[in-house]
C-alpha positions as CSV (number, residue, x, y, z in Angstrom):
1,M,0.0,0.0,0.0
2,A,1.3,3.5,-0.9
3,T,2.0,5.9,1.9
4,Y,0.9,9.5,2.3
5,R,4.5,10.6,1.7
6,E,4.7,8.5,-1.5
7,I,1.4,10.0,-2.9
8,N,2.0,13.6,-1.8
9,G,5.7,13.9,-1.7
10,G,5.8,14.9,2.0
11,S,4.7,14.0,5.5
12,I,1.6,15.2,7.4
13,Q,2.5,18.5,9.1
14,N,1.6,19.6,12.6
15,R,-0.2,22.9,12.8
16,A,-1.2,24.9,15.8
17,T,-4.5,25.8,14.0
18,N,-6.2,25.2,10.7
19,P,-4.6,26.9,7.7
20,S,-6.3,30.1,6.5
21,N,-6.4,28.9,2.8
22,V,-7.4,25.2,2.9
23,K,-6.7,23.2,-0.3
24,E,-8.8,20.3,-1.4
25,G,-7.3,17.0,-0.1
26,E,-4.7,18.7,2.1
27,V,-4.1,16.8,5.4
28,W,-2.6,18.1,8.6
29,Y,-2.6,17.5,12.4
30,N,-4.3,20.2,14.4
31,E,-2.3,20.5,17.7
32,D,-5.1,22.6,19.3
33,T,-7.8,19.9,18.9
34,G,-5.5,16.9,18.8
35,K,-7.2,15.6,15.5
36,L,-6.2,15.0,11.9
37,R,-7.9,17.4,9.5
38,Y,-8.3,17.6,5.7
39,G,-9.7,20.0,3.2
40,K,-13.1,18.8,2.1
41,F,-14.7,20.0,-1.1
42,T,-18.4,20.7,-1.1
43,E,-20.2,21.7,-4.3
44,G,-22.5,24.7,-3.9
45,S,-26.3,24.2,-4.4
46,P,-27.9,26.5,-6.9
47,T,-31.2,28.3,-5.9
48,S,-34.1,29.4,-8.0
49,A,-35.5,33.0,-8.1
50,S,-38.3,33.5,-5.6
51,W,-40.7,35.9,-4.0
52,A,-41.2,35.7,-0.2
53,T,-43.9,37.4,1.9
54,G,-42.8,40.5,3.8
55,G,-44.6,42.6,6.4
56,N,-47.9,44.3,5.5
57,L,-48.2,48.0,5.0
58,N,-50.4,49.8,7.6
59,L,-52.5,51.4,4.9
60,G,-53.8,49.6,1.8
61,R,-53.5,51.8,-1.4
62,F,-52.5,52.0,-5.0
63,A,-51.0,54.5,-7.5
64,L,-48.4,55.4,-4.8
65,G,-44.7,56.3,-4.9
66,G,-41.9,54.1,-3.8
67,A,-38.2,54.3,-3.1
68,G,-35.3,52.6,-1.3
69,T,-34.1,49.0,-1.0
70,Q,-35.5,45.6,0.1
71,T,-34.5,46.2,3.7
72,A,-34.9,50.0,3.8
73,A,-37.9,51.0,1.7
74,L,-40.2,54.0,1.6
75,A,-43.9,54.0,0.5
76,F,-45.8,57.4,0.2
77,A,-48.9,59.0,-1.2
78,G,-51.5,56.9,-3.1
79,L,-55.2,56.3,-3.5
80,D,-58.1,54.1,-2.7
81,P,-61.5,54.5,-4.3
82,N,-62.5,57.2,-1.9
83,Y,-59.4,59.1,-0.7
84,Y,-56.1,60.6,-1.8
85,Y,-53.3,59.9,0.7
86,G,-50.2,61.6,2.0
87,E,-49.3,58.8,4.4
88,T,-45.6,57.8,4.4
89,E,-44.3,54.5,5.7
90,S,-40.8,53.2,6.3
91,Y,-39.8,49.5,5.9
92,N,-36.9,47.9,7.9
93,G,-36.9,44.5,6.1
94,S,-39.7,43.0,8.3
95,S,-42.3,45.7,9.2
96,W,-43.6,49.1,8.1
97,T,-43.8,52.1,10.4
98,E,-45.8,55.3,9.8
99,V,-43.7,58.5,9.5
100,N,-44.5,62.0,8.5
101,D,-47.0,62.6,5.7
102,T,-46.4,64.4,2.4
103,N,-47.5,68.1,2.3
104,T,-50.0,67.3,-0.5
105,D,-52.3,64.2,-0.6
106,R,-52.0,62.8,-4.2
107,A,-51.8,59.7,-6.4
108,D,-50.4,58.5,-9.8
109,V,-47.1,60.2,-8.9
110,G,-43.5,60.0,-10.1
111,S,-40.9,59.0,-7.5
112,N,-37.3,58.0,-6.9
113,G,-34.6,57.8,-4.3
114,T,-33.8,56.1,-1.1
115,Q,-35.4,55.7,2.3
116,T,-33.6,58.8,3.6
117,S,-33.4,60.9,0.3
118,A,-36.4,60.7,-2.0
119,L,-38.5,62.8,-4.4
120,L,-42.3,62.9,-5.1
121,Y,-43.5,64.8,-8.2
122,G,-46.5,65.3,-10.3
123,G,-49.7,63.2,-9.9
124,R,-53.3,64.2,-9.2
125,K,-54.7,65.6,-6.0
126,S,-58.0,66.4,-4.4
127,P,-60.4,68.0,-4.9
128,G,-61.3,66.7,-8.3
129,G,-58.1,64.8,-9.2
130,V,-56.4,67.9,-10.6
131,Q,-53.0,67.3,-12.2
132,T,-50.1,69.0,-10.4
133,T,-46.5,70.1,-11.0
134,E,-45.7,70.0,-7.2
135,N,-42.4,68.4,-6.2
136,E,-41.5,67.3,-2.6
137,S,-38.2,66.3,-1.2
138,W,-37.8,63.8,1.6
139,N,-34.7,64.0,4.0
140,G,-35.4,61.0,6.1
141,S,-37.9,62.6,8.5
142,N,-39.8,65.4,6.6
143,W,-41.2,66.3,3.2
144,T,-40.3,69.8,1.9
145,E,-41.7,71.5,-1.2
146,V,-39.0,72.3,-3.8
147,G,-39.0,73.4,-7.5
148,D,-42.1,72.4,-9.5
149,L,-42.2,70.4,-12.7
150,N,-42.7,72.4,-15.9
151,T,-45.6,70.3,-17.1
152,A,-48.5,69.2,-14.9
153,R,-49.2,65.5,-15.3
154,Q,-50.3,62.3,-13.6
155,S,-49.3,58.6,-14.3
156,L,-45.7,59.6,-15.0
157,A,-42.5,57.7,-14.2
158,G,-39.1,58.7,-12.9
159,A,-35.6,57.6,-12.0
160,G,-32.8,58.9,-9.7
161,A,-30.5,57.8,-7.0
162,D,-31.6,60.4,-4.4
163,N,-33.4,63.8,-4.0
164,T,-30.6,65.9,-5.7
165,A,-30.8,64.5,-9.2
166,A,-33.7,62.9,-11.1
167,V,-35.4,62.4,-14.4
168,A,-39.2,62.5,-14.9
169,F,-40.9,61.3,-18.1
170,G,-44.2,60.4,-19.7
171,G,-47.6,60.9,-18.0
172,F,-51.1,62.0,-18.8
173,S,-53.3,65.1,-18.6
174,P,-57.1,64.6,-19.2
175,A,-57.8,68.3,-20.1
176,G,-56.4,71.7,-20.9
177,P,-53.7,72.8,-23.4
178,T,-51.4,69.9,-22.6
179,S,-54.2,67.2,-22.6
180,G,-53.4,63.7,-23.6
181,S,-50.4,61.4,-23.2
182,H,-47.0,63.0,-22.6
183,G,-43.5,62.3,-23.8
184,E,-41.8,65.3,-22.1
185,T,-38.7,64.5,-20.1
186,E,-37.4,66.8,-17.4
187,I,-34.2,66.7,-15.4
188,F,-34.0,67.8,-11.7
189,N,-30.7,69.3,-10.4
190,G,-31.7,69.6,-6.7
191,S,-33.6,72.8,-7.0
192,S,-35.3,73.1,-10.4
193,W,-36.5,71.1,-13.4
194,S,-35.4,71.6,-17.0
195,E,-37.1,70.1,-20.1
196,V,-34.9,67.9,-22.3
197,A,-35.4,65.3,-25.1
198,D,-38.9,63.6,-25.3
199,L,-39.6,59.9,-25.2
200,N,-39.9,58.4,-28.7
201,Q,-43.4,57.3,-27.8
202,V,-45.7,59.5,-25.7
203,R,-47.2,57.3,-23.0
204,N,-48.6,57.1,-19.5
205,D,-49.0,54.5,-16.8
206,L,-45.4,53.4,-17.5
207,A,-42.6,52.4,-15.2
208,G,-39.1,53.8,-14.7
209,T,-35.9,53.0,-13.0
210,G,-32.2,53.9,-13.0
211,I,-30.5,57.3,-12.5
212,Y,-30.9,60.7,-14.2
213,T,-28.2,59.9,-16.7
214,S,-29.0,56.2,-17.3
215,A,-32.7,55.2,-17.0
216,L,-35.3,52.8,-18.4
217,A,-38.9,53.6,-19.5
218,V,-41.0,50.5,-19.7
219,G,-44.6,49.6,-20.7
220,G,-47.6,51.9,-20.3
221,I,-50.2,53.2,-22.7
222,V,-49.1,54.9,-25.9
223,G,-51.0,58.1,-26.7
224,G,-53.4,57.5,-23.9
225,Q,-55.2,54.9,-26.0
226,P,-55.6,51.1,-25.5
227,P,-54.0,48.6,-25.6
228,S,-51.2,48.7,-23.2
229,S,-47.6,48.6,-24.5
230,A,-44.5,46.4,-24.3
231,L,-42.2,49.3,-25.3
232,T,-38.8,49.8,-23.6
233,E,-36.6,52.8,-24.0
234,T,-33.2,53.6,-22.5
235,W,-32.1,57.1,-21.5
236,N,-28.4,58.1,-21.7
237,G,-28.7,61.5,-20.2
238,S,-29.5,63.3,-23.4
239,S,-31.8,61.1,-25.6
240,W,-34.1,58.0,-25.6
241,T,-33.5,54.9,-27.7
242,E,-36.1,52.2,-28.3
243,V,-34.7,48.7,-27.4
244,G,-36.2,45.2,-26.9
245,D,-39.9,45.0,-26.0
246,L,-41.3,43.2,-22.9
247,N,-42.7,39.7,-23.6
248,T,-46.1,40.8,-22.0
249,N,-47.5,44.2,-22.7
250,R,-48.9,45.9,-19.6
251,R,-49.6,49.2,-17.8
252,D,-49.4,50.3,-14.1
253,L,-46.5,47.8,-13.5
254,G,-43.8,47.8,-10.9
255,I,-40.1,48.0,-11.5
256,T,-36.7,48.0,-9.8
257,G,-33.2,48.1,-11.2
258,S,-29.5,48.0,-10.5
259,Q,-28.0,51.5,-10.2
260,P,-26.0,53.2,-11.6
261,N,-27.0,52.0,-15.1
262,N,-30.0,50.9,-17.2
263,T,-28.7,47.4,-18.1
264,A,-30.3,45.3,-15.3
265,A,-33.8,45.5,-14.0
266,I,-37.0,43.5,-13.2
267,V,-40.6,44.4,-13.8
268,F,-43.5,42.9,-12.0
269,G,-47.3,42.9,-12.0
270,G,-49.4,45.3,-14.0
271,Q,-52.5,45.2,-16.0
272,I,-52.6,43.5,-19.4
273,G,-54.3,45.4,-22.2
274,F,-56.2,48.5,-21.2
275,N,-58.8,47.2,-18.8
276,G,-57.6,43.6,-18.9
277,P,-56.7,41.2,-16.2
278,K,-54.1,41.9,-13.5
279,T,-50.9,39.8,-13.8
280,A,-48.2,38.3,-11.6
281,I,-45.7,38.0,-14.5
282,V,-42.1,39.1,-13.7
283,E,-39.5,39.8,-16.4
284,S,-35.8,40.4,-16.1
285,W,-33.8,42.8,-18.3
286,N,-30.1,42.2,-19.2
287,G,-29.5,45.3,-21.2
288,S,-30.9,44.1,-24.5
289,S,-33.8,41.7,-23.9
290,W,-36.4,40.6,-21.4
291,T,-36.8,37.1,-20.0
292,E,-39.7,35.8,-18.0
293,I,-38.8,34.5,-14.5
294,V,-40.7,33.5,-11.4
295,D,-44.1,35.2,-10.9
296,L,-45.2,37.3,-7.9
297,N,-47.2,35.3,-5.4
298,T,-50.2,37.8,-5.8
299,S,-51.3,39.3,-9.1
300,R,-51.8,43.0,-8.9
301,Y,-51.3,46.4,-10.6
302,D,-50.8,50.1,-9.7
303,L,-48.1,48.9,-7.2
304,A,-44.7,50.3,-6.2
305,G,-41.3,48.8,-5.6
306,G,-37.6,49.3,-4.7
307,G,-34.3,47.5,-4.3
308,T,-32.3,46.0,-7.2
309,N,-32.8,43.4,-9.9
310,T,-31.3,40.7,-7.5
311,A,-32.9,41.8,-4.2
312,G,-36.1,43.7,-4.9
313,I,-39.3,44.6,-3.1
314,A,-42.9,45.0,-4.4
315,F,-45.6,46.5,-2.2
316,A,-49.2,47.8,-2.2
317,G,-51.3,48.1,-5.4
318,R,-54.7,46.6,-6.2
319,D,-55.8,43.1,-6.8
320,P,-58.4,44.6,-7.6
321,N,-59.0,46.0,-4.1
322,P,-56.3,48.1,-2.4
323,T,-53.8,45.8,-0.8
324,T,-51.2,46.1,2.0
325,S,-49.2,43.1,0.7
326,T,-45.4,43.2,0.5
327,E,-43.2,40.7,-1.4
328,E,-39.4,40.4,-1.4
329,F,-37.5,39.1,-4.5
330,S,-34.3,37.0,-4.4
331,A,-32.6,36.3,-7.7
332,A,-31.4,32.8,-8.7
333,T,-27.9,31.8,-7.6
334,T,-25.5,29.3,-9.1
335,G,-24.2,28.1,-5.7
336,V,-20.8,28.7,-4.2
337,D,-18.3,25.8,-3.9
338,T,-16.4,25.6,-0.6
339,I,-13.4,23.8,0.9
340,T,-13.6,23.4,4.6
341,A,-11.4,21.9,7.4
342,T,-12.9,18.6,8.4
343,S,-11.9,16.1,11.0
344,I,-10.6,12.6,10.0
345,E,-12.2,10.0,12.2
346,T,-9.6,7.4,13.4
347,S,-10.1,4.3,15.5
């Protein structure tokens, strides 16, 4: 029988502790434990993408704004069939806590940012669901009115890392000199908005994610007319480019992406067609095309979200009634191989 020395070209070494970088098949004697140890290889187990149930919001609503991450999210404003809301709630990864309200109760808003640095702009407010240009900035404890949008509109989308820089696009106005669906794009510099290049397709009830120089505009209703759209456009800070369509056309969908670029995102939920069924379908964006992945647990539309394309959060919306439901997304993993110090049992 061959010896360990003959196979490995050396004898088993005594070590005070286990080596920091264990190699597969390496054998040593651990003086601290008085046992033989070896480097054992374990193949990592892959996991599938999934949605898990999170803590419920305190107030059920839809057409609200959202910001933040999976473990530090912010939900604000919104609507139910009877009221416009200014309620703001903060999420810590397990439960929602009510914090200070917005200055203006409204719904169908644009939003972006983090749990401590967010923006809320446009939308419609009571009485009468009037479109507004009002813009509010969140500092982690209070909302403050700052520079207004140039164009009043509801059902718009936005993108931005915080409350100092954002891009707002699309939307709808039911009456007045700017009635109809919008393509206007505006950039916020921390104090005021400036109009820049329009979307290629005017639309409303769309979703947006990214930052003010690298954003996505997805889905919605083109020209304010049915059916809903599968269109995707990317923003490079100066112009919009049409890219690969969604697999399922929809409006009032949720979205979250990986900052600071527009090359990775997921969309979830929404309403198929114009007044069609709600959906639980989720699609993942890789910078050029969309792929269907694991569905939400609950079909819904007019919802909000946050986080990234690998660790996202979806909350509120209607199914068709206003819901308080929260779901947390985990992307699929390939599994991580490991080599660990393992005792050799001797008789």
